[in-house]
TORMIVEX-326343 format. One line per 8 residues: number of its first residue (from 0); their letters; for each residue x, z, y of N, C-alpha, C. Coordinates in nm, 4 decimals. Last residue first. Example, Ala and Ser with C-alpha at 12.3 -4.5 7.8 and 13.67 -1.06 7.14 Angstrom:
2
1> SA> 1.2850/0.7080/-0.2250/1.3670/0.7140/-0.1060/1.2900/0.7870/0.0030 ~ 1.3190/0.7800/-0.5690/1.2300/0.7800/-0.4500/1.3200/0.7800/-0.3300
***
This chain:
276
275> ESWELWFS> 11.9977/14.7245/0.0424/12.0870/14.6760/-0.0631/12.1474/14.7948/-0.1383 ~ 11.6490/14.7756/0.1031/11.7886/14.8069/0.1270/11.8713/14.7522/0.0115 ~ 11.3829/14.5402/0.1626/11.4576/14.6305/0.0762/11.6011/14.6534/0.1225 ~ 11.0900/14.5349/0.3164/11.2272/14.4870/0.3382/11.3185/14.5856/0.2675 ~ 10.7630/14.4386/0.2304/10.8710/14.5370/0.2192/11.0050/14.4687/0.2405 ~ 10.4868/14.3440/0.4479/10.5754/14.3257/0.3334/10.6820/14.4346/0.3356 ~ 10.1929/14.2174/0.6041/10.2752/14.3325/0.5664/10.3654/14.2924/0.4501 ~ 10.0352/14.0489/0.8781/10.1020/14.0452/0.7483/10.1864/14.1707/0.7291
267> VTVDGDGL> 9.7300/13.9657/1.0382/9.8443/14.0564/1.0277/9.9029/14.0468/0.8876 ~ 9.5417/13.7877/1.2715/9.5948/13.7897/1.1362/9.7233/13.8722/1.1334 ~ 9.2481/13.8645/1.4615/9.3937/13.8507/1.4523/9.4353/13.8583/1.3062 ~ 8.9827/13.8205/1.6991/9.0328/13.8289/1.5630/9.1838/13.8053/1.5609 ~ 9.0493/13.9493/2.0311/8.9611/13.8924/1.9297/9.0161/13.9139/1.7901 ~ 9.2336/14.0261/2.2178/9.0988/14.0840/2.2284/9.0001/14.0270/2.1280 ~ 9.5709/14.1132/2.0992/9.4708/14.0320/2.1665/9.3340/14.0971/2.1657 ~ 9.7977/14.2277/1.9881/9.6803/14.2070/1.9034/9.5776/14.1149/1.9660
259> VELLEEKT> 9.9771/14.2401/2.2082/10.0137/14.1669/2.0867/9.8898/14.1324/2.0032 ~ 9.8411/14.3857/2.3965/9.9072/14.2627/2.4396/9.9428/14.1751/2.3199 ~ 9.7698/14.6080/2.2524/9.6661/14.5122/2.2898/9.7252/14.3789/2.3349 ~ 10.0191/14.7392/2.2370/9.9532/14.6891/2.1173/9.8491/14.5825/2.1508 ~ 10.0676/14.8030/2.5051/10.1620/14.7177/2.4333/10.0980/14.6579/2.3082 ~ 9.8516/14.9711/2.5606/9.8677/14.8473/2.6357/9.9603/14.7504/2.5627 ~ 9.8964/15.1853/2.3879/9.7754/15.1053/2.3744/9.7930/14.9702/2.4420 ~ 10.2446/15.1946/2.2866/10.1307/15.2334/2.3690/10.0111/15.1422/2.3417
251> VYNIKALR> 10.4718/15.3249/2.0475/10.3996/15.2102/2.1006/10.2780/15.2600/2.1782 ~ 10.6243/15.5001/1.8805/10.6698/15.4636/2.0152/10.6014/15.3370/2.0691 ~ 10.5530/15.3834/1.5460/10.5985/15.4823/1.6427/10.6339/15.4185/1.7767 ~ 10.2932/15.3099/1.3546/10.3916/15.2406/1.4383/10.4316/15.3381/1.5476 ~ 10.2283/15.4582/1.0449/10.2171/15.4684/1.1901/10.3294/15.3892/1.2556 ~ 10.0154/15.4610/0.7511/10.1436/15.4468/0.8205/10.1196/15.4591/0.9699 ~ 9.7774/15.5564/0.6444/9.8741/15.4888/0.5581/10.0128/15.4849/0.6209 ~ 9.5526/15.8169/0.6677/9.6594/15.7472/0.7401/9.7582/15.6883/0.6394
243> TFEWTNED> 9.2199/15.8173/0.6159/9.3468/15.8254/0.5444/9.4512/15.7473/0.6226 ~ 8.9623/16.0114/0.7853/9.0435/15.8931/0.7615/9.1599/15.9235/0.6683 ~ 8.6919/16.1083/0.9424/8.7577/16.1348/0.8150/8.8320/16.0084/0.7728 ~ 8.7641/16.0971/1.3002/8.6798/16.0752/1.1832/8.7558/16.1199/1.0588 ~ 8.8039/15.9960/1.6310/8.8103/16.1097/1.5402/8.7126/16.0893/1.4250 ~ 9.0141/15.7758/1.8027/8.8858/15.7914/1.7358/8.8998/15.9050/1.6347 ~ 9.1988/15.6026/2.0586/9.1628/15.7228/1.9840/9.0253/15.7130/1.9207 ~ 9.3498/15.2763/2.0020/9.2933/15.3811/2.0866/9.2519/15.4977/1.9969
235> YYIAIQDG> 9.4343/15.1009/1.8198/9.5025/15.0923/1.9484/9.4469/15.1947/2.0482 ~ 9.4781/15.0959/1.4705/9.4160/15.1584/1.5863/9.5015/15.1400/1.7115 ~ 9.4094/14.8853/1.2172/9.5168/14.9188/1.3106/9.4508/14.9711/1.4373 ~ 9.2873/14.9279/0.8867/9.2619/14.9185/1.0309/9.3883/14.9550/1.1074 ~ 9.1576/14.8081/0.5824/9.2733/14.8550/0.6571/9.2480/14.8309/0.8059 ~ 8.9524/14.8933/0.3037/8.9686/14.8296/0.4339/9.0892/14.8906/0.5052 ~ 8.9054/15.0380/0.0752/8.9234/14.8934/0.0603/8.9322/14.8182/0.1931 ~ 8.8738/15.3130/0.1243/8.9534/15.2697/0.0103/8.9822/15.1212/0.0014
227> QYLIIDGP> 8.7546/15.3830/0.3598/8.6702/15.3671/0.2410/8.7453/15.3047/0.1239 ~ 9.0384/15.2789/0.5266/8.8992/15.3198/0.5445/8.8201/15.2825/0.4201 ~ 9.3575/15.3608/0.6287/9.2774/15.3145/0.5156/9.1368/15.3684/0.5328 ~ 9.5351/15.2723/0.9267/9.4390/15.3596/0.8577/9.3739/15.2876/0.7396 ~ 9.7934/15.3166/1.1332/9.7436/15.2204/1.0350/9.6641/15.3002/0.9331 ~ 9.8389/15.3895/1.4752/9.7985/15.4377/1.3438/9.7479/15.3210/1.2585 ~ 9.8764/15.2819/1.7258/9.9805/15.2592/1.6269/9.9468/15.3099/1.4888 ~ 9.7265/15.5302/1.9217/9.7726/15.3912/1.9142/9.8900/15.3776/1.8172
219> VTTIKEDS> 9.5732/15.7731/1.7018/9.6473/15.7400/1.8230/9.6909/15.5946/1.8108 ~ 9.2884/15.9510/1.5703/9.3872/15.8443/1.5698/9.4551/15.8311/1.7054 ~ 9.2408/16.2590/1.4507/9.2166/16.1799/1.5716/9.3270/16.0763/1.5796 ~ 9.1058/16.3435/1.1280/9.2155/16.3222/1.2216/9.1645/16.2493/1.3448 ~ 9.0226/16.4916/0.8366/8.9726/16.4685/0.9713/9.0903/16.4594/1.0670 ~ 9.1240/16.2979/0.5542/9.1234/16.4227/0.6284/9.0760/16.3906/0.7697 ~ 9.1508/16.1284/0.2418/9.0869/16.1502/0.3710/9.1088/16.2913/0.4245 ~ 9.2859/15.9508/0.0689/9.3365/16.0867/0.0940/9.2828/16.1319/0.2288
211> VPLEWPLP> 9.1874/15.7183/-0.1834/9.1761/15.7741/-0.0488/9.2340/15.9146/-0.0457 ~ 9.3475/15.4487/-0.3570/9.2925/15.5851/-0.3577/9.2902/15.6404/-0.2157 ~ 9.2445/15.1099/-0.2821/9.3465/15.2132/-0.2888/9.2807/15.3505/-0.2974 ~ 9.1596/14.7848/-0.4011/9.1171/14.9181/-0.3568/9.2299/15.0180/-0.3778 ~ 9.2440/14.4603/-0.2631/9.2360/14.5571/-0.3718/9.1964/14.6927/-0.3131 ~ 9.2550/14.3160/-0.0351/9.2236/14.2426/-0.1587/9.2131/14.3328/-0.2804 ~ 9.0820/14.4703/0.2419/9.1980/14.4595/0.1552/9.1598/14.3809/0.0295 ~ 8.9263/14.3558/0.5450/8.9204/14.3935/0.4029/9.0543/14.3769/0.3325
203> GVKEFSGY> 8.9949/14.5037/0.8748/8.9671/14.3940/0.7835/8.9750/14.4385/0.6394 ~ 9.0088/14.5817/1.2253/8.9838/14.6211/1.0872/8.9515/14.4988/1.0025 ~ 9.1361/14.7307/1.5088/9.1216/14.6015/1.4425/9.1117/14.6324/1.2938 ~ 8.9910/14.9623/1.7491/9.0630/14.9264/1.6273/9.0439/14.7792/1.5931 ~ 8.8429/15.0110/1.9735/8.9540/15.1039/1.9475/9.0345/15.0661/1.8226 ~ 8.6071/14.8757/2.0118/8.7034/14.8783/2.1231/8.8109/14.9847/2.1028 ~ 8.4560/14.8455/1.7827/8.4413/14.9666/1.8621/8.5349/14.9796/1.9803 ~ 8.6761/14.6158/1.6410/8.5588/14.7008/1.6192/8.5661/14.8219/1.7105
195> DQLDVTLS> 8.7996/14.2922/1.5720/8.7919/14.4058/1.6627/8.6627/14.4832/1.6367 ~ 8.9244/14.2054/1.2478/8.8292/14.1867/1.3564/8.8265/14.3110/1.4441 ~ 9.1902/14.0519/1.0632/9.1272/14.1692/1.1229/9.0336/14.1293/1.2365 ~ 9.3064/13.9345/0.7634/9.2392/13.8931/0.8870/9.1600/14.0118/0.9408 ~ 9.6187/13.9921/0.6089/9.4809/14.0355/0.6303/9.4292/13.9824/0.7635 ~ 9.8540/13.9581/0.3565/9.8057/13.9025/0.4836/9.6570/13.9329/0.4958 ~ 10.1280/14.0975/0.1911/9.9841/14.1061/0.2151/9.9518/14.0480/0.3525 ~ 10.3746/14.0189/-0.0640/10.3304/14.0442/0.0730/10.1777/14.0419/0.0829
187> GEKLKEFF> 10.4132/14.1855/-0.3852/10.4133/14.0707/-0.2949/10.3581/14.1075/-0.1585 ~ 10.4527/14.4125/-0.5286/10.4100/14.2944/-0.6033/10.4100/14.1685/-0.5172 ~ 10.5036/14.6015/-0.3427/10.6152/14.5655/-0.4293/10.5826/14.4390/-0.5096 ~ 10.2559/14.6489/-0.2410/10.3416/14.5576/-0.1658/10.4673/14.5205/-0.2442 ~ 10.1640/14.8378/-0.4247/10.0987/14.7068/-0.4171/10.1883/14.6054/-0.3463 ~ 10.3300/15.0532/-0.3612/10.3392/14.9923/-0.4932/10.2747/14.8543/-0.4956 ~ 10.2381/15.1129/-0.0996/10.3771/15.0736/-0.1225/10.3905/14.9989/-0.2556 ~ 9.9825/15.2005/-0.1651/9.9993/15.0841/-0.0771/10.1388/15.0253/-0.0963
179> AKASANDA> 10.0480/15.4293/-0.3082/9.9785/15.3198/-0.3765/9.9904/15.1902/-0.2970 ~ 10.1618/15.5794/-0.1009/10.2431/15.5440/-0.2168/10.1799/15.4275/-0.2922 ~ 9.9425/15.6109/0.0635/10.0566/15.5342/0.1129/10.1458/15.4905/-0.0027 ~ 9.7901/15.7725/-0.1083/9.7384/15.6431/-0.0640/9.8514/15.5535/-0.0155 ~ 9.9326/16.0078/-0.1393/9.9142/15.9217/-0.2566/9.8653/15.7827/-0.2176 ~ 10.1572/16.0500/0.1458/10.0398/16.0825/0.0654/10.0248/15.9798/-0.0469 ~ 10.3118/16.0339/0.4079/10.3485/16.1032/0.2843/10.2220/16.1449/0.2099 ~ 10.3158/15.7044/0.5614/10.2720/15.8435/0.5510/10.3166/15.9020/0.4173
171> LHPYYIKD> 10.5757/15.4908/0.6855/10.4749/15.5234/0.5850/10.4429/15.6726/0.5845 ~ 10.6111/15.3561/0.9950/10.6627/15.4641/0.9112/10.5522/15.5059/0.8145 ~ 10.6478/15.0039/1.0705/10.5692/15.1281/1.0631/10.6321/15.2270/0.9657 ~ 10.8055/14.8020/1.2439/10.8492/14.8741/1.1250/10.7731/15.0063/1.1192 ~ 10.7006/14.4765/1.3598/10.7020/14.6222/1.3692/10.7518/14.6801/1.2365 ~ 10.7342/14.1738/1.5345/10.7675/14.2499/1.4149/10.7679/14.3991/1.4462 ~ 10.5349/13.9077/1.6457/10.5936/14.0377/1.6787/10.6149/14.1150/1.5496 ~ 10.3915/13.6812/1.5833/10.5371/13.6684/1.5986/10.6068/13.7970/1.6438
163> NVSMVLDA> 10.1316/13.7950/1.5365/10.1588/13.7055/1.6500/10.3073/13.7006/1.6866 ~ 10.2669/14.0448/1.3456/10.1437/13.9999/1.4095/10.1799/13.9181/1.5327 ~ 10.3953/14.2118/1.0659/10.4105/14.1000/1.1580/10.2747/14.0593/1.2136 ~ 10.5588/14.4936/0.9436/10.4306/14.4362/0.9835/10.4556/14.3272/1.0867 ~ 10.7286/14.6474/0.6757/10.7358/14.5561/0.7898/10.5963/14.5013/0.8167 ~ 10.8755/14.9308/0.5452/10.7501/14.8592/0.5616/10.7604/14.7753/0.6873 ~ 11.1871/14.9320/0.3800/11.1130/14.9477/0.5045/10.9824/14.8712/0.4954 ~ 11.3139/15.1094/0.0990/11.2551/14.9897/0.1574/11.1845/15.0255/0.2869
155> KPRIANAW> 11.4153/15.3509/0.0262/11.4804/15.2330/-0.0287/11.4258/15.1042/0.0312 ~ 11.2634/15.5666/0.1225/11.3705/15.5139/0.2069/11.4414/15.3911/0.1525 ~ 11.0715/15.6190/-0.0967/11.0348/15.5452/0.0239/11.1527/15.4911/0.1026 ~ 11.2048/15.7737/-0.3003/11.1555/15.6379/-0.3230/11.1407/15.5611/-0.1933 ~ 11.3020/16.0240/-0.1911/11.3828/15.9378/-0.2763/11.3349/15.7939/-0.2826 ~ 11.1306/16.1645/-0.0202/11.2753/16.1771/-0.0038/11.3573/16.0760/-0.0828 ~ 10.8632/16.1018/-0.0854/10.9068/16.1003/0.0539/11.0578/16.0925/0.0665 ~ 10.8628/16.1295/-0.3668/10.8230/16.0026/-0.3034/10.8773/15.9940/-0.1623
147> MEEPDETT> 10.9296/16.3944/-0.3898/11.0191/16.2955/-0.4474/10.9894/16.1580/-0.3871 ~ 10.7065/16.5074/-0.2720/10.8354/16.5235/-0.2056/10.9355/16.4222/-0.2590 ~ 10.5172/16.4329/-0.4616/10.5036/16.3816/-0.3260/10.6336/16.3963/-0.2488 ~ 10.6029/16.5700/-0.6922/10.6064/16.4239/-0.6893/10.5957/16.3670/-0.5481 ~ 10.8096/16.8458/-0.6902/10.6858/16.7954/-0.6327/10.6920/16.6429/-0.6243 ~ 11.0358/16.9606/-0.7581/10.9664/16.8959/-0.8671/10.8335/16.8384/-0.8190 ~ 11.3596/17.0323/-0.6244/11.2202/16.9961/-0.6037/11.1609/16.9282/-0.7264 ~ 11.6291/17.0722/-0.6801/11.5362/17.1791/-0.7148/11.3898/17.1383/-0.7008
139> EAAASDAA> 11.7702/16.8487/-0.5964/11.7814/16.8885/-0.7355/11.6750/16.9908/-0.7747 ~ 11.7154/16.8356/-0.3253/11.6696/16.7260/-0.4104/11.6712/16.7665/-0.5576 ~ 11.8447/17.0649/-0.2362/11.6990/17.0566/-0.2251/11.6443/16.9495/-0.3171 ~ 12.1082/16.9899/-0.2844/12.0526/17.1058/-0.3531/11.9009/17.1019/-0.3506 ~ 12.1357/16.7750/-0.1100/12.1473/16.7520/-0.2532/12.0856/16.8663/-0.3315 ~ 12.1080/16.9043/0.1382/12.0121/16.8014/0.1005/12.0142/16.7790/-0.0500 ~ 12.3310/17.0715/0.1339/12.1971/17.1325/0.1348/12.0926/17.0311/0.0922 ~ 12.5267/16.8718/0.1382/12.5227/16.9682/0.0277/12.3857/17.0325/0.0181
131> TDGTVIDG> 12.4849/16.7361/0.3775/12.4577/16.6676/0.2522/12.4504/16.7630/0.1339 ~ 12.3788/16.7873/0.6665/12.4287/16.8800/0.5653/12.3970/16.8231/0.4278 ~ 12.4115/16.4523/0.7841/12.3812/16.5928/0.8076/12.4434/16.6777/0.6991 ~ 12.6859/16.2171/0.8303/12.5515/16.2565/0.7889/12.5287/16.4016/0.8259 ~ 12.8769/15.9351/0.9361/12.8541/16.0792/0.9341/12.7089/16.1060/0.8979 ~ 13.1079/15.6936/0.8385/12.9657/15.7254/0.8524/12.9519/15.8771/0.8440 ~ 13.3698/15.4611/0.9203/13.3205/15.5965/0.8952/13.1700/15.6063/0.9158 ~ 13.3371/15.1179/0.8000/13.3990/15.2269/0.8738/13.3387/15.3609/0.8385
123> TWSNIGGF> 13.1978/14.9163/0.6891/13.3073/14.9705/0.6082/13.3822/15.0826/0.6799 ~ 12.8613/14.8177/0.6679/12.9646/14.8811/0.7500/13.0714/14.9443/0.6609 ~ 12.6403/14.7140/0.5560/12.7652/14.6433/0.5268/12.8827/14.7018/0.6056 ~ 12.4384/14.8776/0.6440/12.4486/14.8578/0.4994/12.5731/14.7784/0.4593 ~ 12.4261/14.8706/0.9132/12.5116/14.9748/0.8565/12.5266/14.9574/0.7053 ~ 12.4254/14.5324/1.0441/12.3669/14.6500/0.9816/12.4664/14.7443/0.9207 ~ 12.5156/14.3740/1.3602/12.4571/14.3745/1.2261/12.4107/14.5097/1.1768 ~ 12.6078/14.3874/1.6238/12.7031/14.3651/1.5159/12.6450/14.3909/1.3770
115> EYVKTYGM> 12.5675/14.2851/1.9598/12.4990/14.3193/1.8352/12.5924/14.2891/1.7189 ~ 12.6128/14.3853/2.2881/12.6784/14.3277/2.1714/12.6095/14.3774/2.0440 ~ 12.5669/14.3427/2.6265/12.5002/14.3848/2.5032/12.5620/14.3100/2.3852 ~ 12.6029/14.3656/2.9200/12.7095/14.3657/2.8187/12.6547/14.4209/2.6874 ~ 12.3862/14.3833/3.0944/12.4727/14.2648/3.1017/12.5770/14.2556/2.9916 ~ 12.0421/14.4512/3.1063/12.1741/14.4955/3.0624/12.2638/14.3735/3.0448 ~ 11.7876/14.3575/3.1639/11.8881/14.3520/3.2691/12.0258/14.4033/3.2308 ~ 11.5992/14.3160/2.9751/11.5738/14.4246/3.0687/11.6764/14.4283/3.1824
107> DYLKQAAQ> 11.7092/14.1282/2.8104/11.6001/14.0847/2.8977/11.5685/14.1888/3.0046 ~ 11.8832/14.3011/2.6752/11.9366/14.1934/2.7592/11.8300/14.1482/2.8596 ~ 11.6995/14.4563/2.5376/11.7856/14.5193/2.6376/11.8454/14.4145/2.7307 ~ 11.5866/14.2615/2.3696/11.5015/14.3345/2.4643/11.5858/14.3998/2.5739 ~ 11.8084/14.1818/2.2191/11.7440/14.0851/2.3083/11.6573/14.1551/2.4130 ~ 11.8624/14.4200/2.0823/11.9634/14.3619/2.1707/11.9002/14.2635/2.2688 ~ 11.6314/14.4510/1.9276/11.6630/14.5487/2.0322/11.7625/14.4913/2.1326 ~ 11.6535/14.2301/1.7535/11.5365/14.2457/1.8398/11.5681/14.3377/1.9580
99> KSRNGSRC> 11.8970/14.2913/1.6318/11.8841/14.1669/1.7086/11.7645/14.1744/1.8036 ~ 11.8312/14.5281/1.5030/11.9353/14.5301/1.6060/11.9294/14.4036/1.6915 ~ 11.6434/14.4530/1.3115/11.5981/14.5307/1.4273/11.7018/14.5318/1.5389 ~ 11.8268/14.3060/1.1413/11.7052/14.2483/1.1980/11.6614/14.3219/1.3250 ~ 12.0414/14.4354/1.0232/12.0685/14.3373/1.1278/11.9459/14.2748/1.1910 ~ 12.0041/14.6428/0.8491/12.0450/14.5153/0.7911/12.0735/14.4078/0.8956 ~ 11.9926/14.8746/1.0175/12.0219/14.8854/0.8754/12.0762/14.7539/0.8208 ~ 12.1657/14.8259/1.3223/12.0501/14.8865/1.2546/12.0853/14.9011/1.1073
91> YILIVQNL> 12.3499/14.8366/1.6379/12.3356/14.8081/1.4953/12.2065/14.8694/1.4433 ~ 12.5265/14.7538/1.9361/12.3999/14.7838/1.8694/12.4041/14.7474/1.7211 ~ 12.6965/14.8593/2.2119/12.7188/14.8069/2.0773/12.6023/14.8492/1.9887 ~ 12.7383/14.7976/2.5477/12.6447/14.8515/2.4495/12.6661/14.7812/2.3168 ~ 12.9025/14.8745/2.8393/12.9170/14.8034/2.7125/12.8296/14.8726/2.6079 ~ 12.7071/14.8818/3.1404/12.7820/14.9520/3.0365/12.7898/14.8659/2.9105 ~ 12.5480/14.7896/3.3373/12.6728/14.7166/3.3139/12.7617/14.7841/3.2096 ~ 12.3384/14.9623/3.3656/12.3069/14.8266/3.3211/12.4325/14.7457/3.2883
83> DPLAEPQK> 12.3349/15.2880/3.2701/12.4181/15.1895/3.3397/12.3917/15.0502/3.2841 ~ 12.1851/15.4614/3.1085/12.1596/15.4591/3.2530/12.2302/15.3474/3.3284 ~ 12.0687/15.5071/2.8310/12.1453/15.3916/2.8772/12.1243/15.3743/3.0285 ~ 11.9012/15.7115/2.7735/12.0360/15.7199/2.7180/12.1259/15.6057/2.7627 ~ 11.6598/15.6308/2.8781/11.7349/15.7343/2.9486/11.8793/15.7433/2.9001 ~ 11.5925/15.2790/2.8851/11.6104/15.4032/2.8086/11.6971/15.5029/2.8847 ~ 11.3786/15.1264/3.1163/11.5182/15.1484/3.0827/11.5336/15.2801/3.0066 ~ 11.0767/14.9815/2.9926/11.1461/15.0811/3.0740/11.2880/15.1032/3.0236
75> SGISENPI> 10.9563/14.8161/2.8160/10.9945/14.7563/2.9446/11.0707/14.8533/3.0334 ~ 11.0792/14.9379/2.5203/10.9739/14.8565/2.5802/11.0241/14.7903/2.7068 ~ 11.1852/15.0813/2.2393/11.2368/15.0005/2.3507/11.1269/14.9089/2.4010 ~ 11.0911/15.1994/2.0150/11.0768/15.2748/2.1401/11.1219/15.1952/2.2619 ~ 11.1546/15.0400/1.8023/11.0133/15.0463/1.8418/10.9933/15.1178/1.9737 ~ 11.4266/15.0942/1.7689/11.3850/14.9641/1.8222/11.2420/14.9682/1.8748 ~ 11.5372/15.4187/1.8688/11.4641/15.3321/1.7764/11.4160/15.2038/1.8425 ~ 11.8258/15.5234/1.9449/11.7196/15.4670/2.0291/11.6414/15.3711/1.9391
67> LVAGPIHG> 12.0742/15.7555/1.9022/11.9554/15.6987/1.8391/11.8555/15.6528/1.9450 ~ 12.4212/15.6912/1.9407/12.2990/15.7533/1.9902/12.1799/15.6816/1.9275 ~ 12.7217/15.7484/1.7566/12.6073/15.6619/1.7884/12.4900/15.7444/1.8401 ~ 12.9280/15.9083/1.6724/12.9105/15.8902/1.8156/12.7912/15.8056/1.8550 ~ 12.9749/15.7408/1.3632/13.0097/15.8538/1.4512/12.9941/15.8185/1.5992 ~ 12.6877/15.5852/1.2298/12.8238/15.5677/1.2780/12.8568/15.6814/1.3745 ~ 12.4942/15.7778/0.9906/12.5100/15.6895/1.1058/12.6567/15.6813/1.1461 ~ 12.2532/15.9020/0.7674/12.3891/15.8540/0.7841/12.3998/15.7555/0.8990
59> ADYEDQRR> 12.0118/16.0319/0.7778/12.0717/16.0110/0.6462/12.2150/15.9603/0.6547 ~ 11.9391/16.0219/1.0436/11.9797/16.1504/0.9879/12.0514/16.1336/0.8538 ~ 11.8613/15.7519/1.0588/11.9762/15.8005/1.1365/12.0298/15.9305/1.0769 ~ 11.6340/15.7595/0.9028/11.7466/15.6753/0.8625/11.8748/15.7213/0.9319 ~ 11.4710/15.9292/1.0513/11.5104/15.9685/0.9157/11.6281/15.8866/0.8648 ~ 11.4410/15.7829/1.2937/11.5082/15.9123/1.2934/11.5556/15.9509/1.1526 ~ 11.5093/15.4288/1.2455/11.4224/15.5445/1.2589/11.5049/15.6724/1.2551 ~ 11.7566/15.2362/1.4372/11.6714/15.2634/1.3213/11.5770/15.3815/1.3499
51> VDVIVHGD> 11.9451/15.1680/1.6242/11.8047/15.1413/1.6573/11.7125/15.1577/1.5361 ~ 12.2195/15.3118/1.7682/12.1538/15.2971/1.6383/12.0046/15.2807/1.6655 ~ 12.4754/15.2206/1.9795/12.3312/15.2470/1.9710/12.2799/15.2138/1.8315 ~ 12.7515/15.3348/2.1513/12.7065/15.2774/2.0238/12.5607/15.3173/2.0052 ~ 12.8866/15.2563/2.4660/12.7938/15.3404/2.3901/12.7520/15.2646/2.2647 ~ 13.1935/15.2714/2.6603/13.0932/15.2026/2.5791/13.0018/15.3039/2.5092 ~ 13.3978/15.3535/2.8241/13.2644/15.4080/2.8488/13.1555/15.3415/2.7670 ~ 13.6372/15.2596/2.7422/13.5708/15.1842/2.8487/13.4294/15.2345/2.8774
43> DAEMMKKA> 13.8677/15.2728/2.5541/13.8192/15.3816/2.6401/13.7543/15.3190/2.7632 ~ 13.8266/15.1166/2.2351/13.8564/15.1078/2.3783/13.7967/15.2257/2.4541 ~ 13.7328/15.1285/1.9810/13.8593/15.1974/2.0072/13.8931/15.2005/2.1563 ~ 13.5165/14.9659/1.9745/13.4910/15.1104/1.9707/13.6170/15.1910/2.0000 ~ 13.6329/14.7174/1.9559/13.5722/14.7547/2.0836/13.5450/14.9045/2.0897 ~ 13.7074/14.7239/1.6868/13.8112/14.7170/1.7893/13.7561/14.7586/1.9260 ~ 13.4523/14.7275/1.5672/13.5450/14.8386/1.5454/13.6537/14.8413/1.6527 ~ 13.3538/14.4773/1.6465/13.2891/14.5995/1.6955/13.3821/14.7192/1.6807
35> EEQSIQTY> 13.5148/14.3082/1.5003/13.5255/14.3060/1.6464/13.4652/14.4328/1.7057 ~ 13.4172/14.3756/1.2494/13.5576/14.4012/1.2794/13.5809/14.4005/1.4300 ~ 13.1575/14.2845/1.2655/13.1784/14.4281/1.2591/13.3245/14.4644/1.2836 ~ 13.1247/14.0238/1.5151/13.1459/14.0720/1.3791/13.1666/14.2230/1.3815 ~ 12.8575/13.9759/1.7559/12.9970/13.9886/1.7169/13.0065/14.0355/1.5728 ~ 12.6536/13.8213/1.9936/12.6635/13.8650/1.8552/12.8102/13.8647/1.8140 ~ 12.5278/13.9086/2.3049/12.6409/13.8509/2.2331/12.6471/13.9088/2.0925 ~ 12.1969/13.8139/2.4303/12.3039/13.9081/2.4031/12.4187/13.8359/2.3312
27> SGASAPQK> 12.1043/13.5223/2.6283/12.0869/13.6226/2.5245/12.2053/13.7179/2.5210 ~ 12.0985/13.2576/2.7308/12.0212/13.3656/2.7919/11.9987/13.4793/2.6962 ~ 12.1278/13.0823/2.4259/12.1349/13.0786/2.5711/12.0465/13.1879/2.6299 ~ 12.2281/13.3041/2.1590/12.1588/13.1861/2.2107/12.1685/13.1911/2.3618 ~ 12.4311/13.4843/2.1067/12.3467/13.4414/1.9958/12.2672/13.3178/2.0337 ~ 12.7329/13.3831/2.2841/12.6064/13.4546/2.2716/12.5258/13.4003/2.1563 ~ 13.0698/13.3943/2.1703/12.9529/13.3141/2.2026/12.8265/13.3978/2.1904 ~ 13.3875/13.4718/2.2937/13.2711/13.5146/2.2162/13.1497/13.4378/2.2636
19> ATCGILLL> 13.6182/13.1936/2.3284/13.5451/13.3086/2.3823/13.4292/13.3457/2.2902 ~ 13.7218/12.9578/2.2299/13.7690/13.0823/2.1701/13.6967/13.2048/2.2219 ~ 13.6092/12.7538/2.3770/13.5831/12.7578/2.2337/13.6237/12.8898/2.1705 ~ 13.7022/12.7961/2.6361/13.5584/12.8055/2.6090/13.5273/12.8185/2.4623 ~ 13.9737/12.7447/2.6010/13.9286/12.8787/2.6403/13.7820/12.8978/2.6078 ~ 13.9629/12.4708/2.5425/14.0156/12.5646/2.4445/13.9706/12.7060/2.4733 ~ 13.8646/12.3690/2.7828/13.7861/12.3518/2.6609/13.8297/12.4499/2.5543 ~ 14.0753/12.4311/2.9550/13.9439/12.4911/2.9785/13.8564/12.4823/2.8538
11> IAFMFVVS> 14.2743/12.2656/2.8412/14.2916/12.4107/2.8462/14.1574/12.4808/2.8632 ~ 14.1660/12.0101/2.8831/14.1898/12.0561/2.7465/14.2057/12.2068/2.7410 ~ 14.1665/12.0006/3.1619/14.0381/11.9963/3.0923/14.0530/12.0491/2.9496 ~ 14.4397/11.9956/3.2118/14.3603/12.1098/3.2568/14.2266/12.1155/3.1849 ~ 14.5029/11.7436/3.0986/14.5659/11.8649/3.0477/14.4852/11.9888/3.0859 ~ 14.3567/11.5705/3.2604/14.3243/11.5775/3.1177/14.3784/11.7058/3.0571 ~ 14.4898/11.6155/3.5020/14.3466/11.6451/3.4921/14.3059/11.6607/3.3459 ~ 14.7448/11.5226/3.4412/14.7245/11.6635/3.4775/14.5798/11.7038/3.4631
3> INRM> 14.6958/11.2505/3.3994/14.7466/11.3309/3.2881/14.7236/11.4794/3.3146 ~ 14.6197/11.1732/3.6562/14.5209/11.1644/3.5487/14.5627/11.2488/3.4301 ~ 14.8578/11.2041/3.7937/14.7454/11.2923/3.8285/14.6423/11.2915/3.7171 ~ 15.0054/11.0005/3.6827/15.0499/11.1395/3.6648/14.9356/11.2360/3.6905
***
């Protein structure tokens, strides 16, 4: 009789374990469906919805009540918008890539109730935007090709940069050089071997030449620079010169970049991640 009771209790415990939400991996956040996320959003439990995309993506449309904390801004310090380590946190991005990265970083930081539910591109709930009427009117009246590039073409794809298993989403500049870079990446991904130079940048040759849009600027950590039309550089420190800025990794420090780039040669890849 006792053996039957033990087996019965074991079966109950096994059933409970199988029906509970499962983390994405051991020592990780919890991945849930968007339907589960909707139900959790209905609870009055002090939860917070976190959008980890860029500011321009957030402005174009986000889930009601979501706070913006770009994935690139999440480092080792606790975000001010998330003061409670035990608060329920529901995280999304555009397609589900950045949200997974952000969720893991927050979990590693000590947050105990982190739930990731994918991308807004498959969200069937409400979405709020800014003044869409004003935006539409501006889009209809503009004839500037550069404005059309900034407002219409570029947001259809994210620029992605990979280095030593670290993924970044640099923000493309608004100039003819960045547009040409974008067009080249539409043909396929780019992998470049970079060498350290001057203790402020990693630089290497491009397989093709791009038009320059030089202006005198002082670089900051995260700047991705076109030099002489056929070289690309990632700056981790300041330098003032006639440069063309192609893109910028936002919310990154010199120390964080150096930790990823290392102190010698490094291989970096770029590609486009398209919206559906």
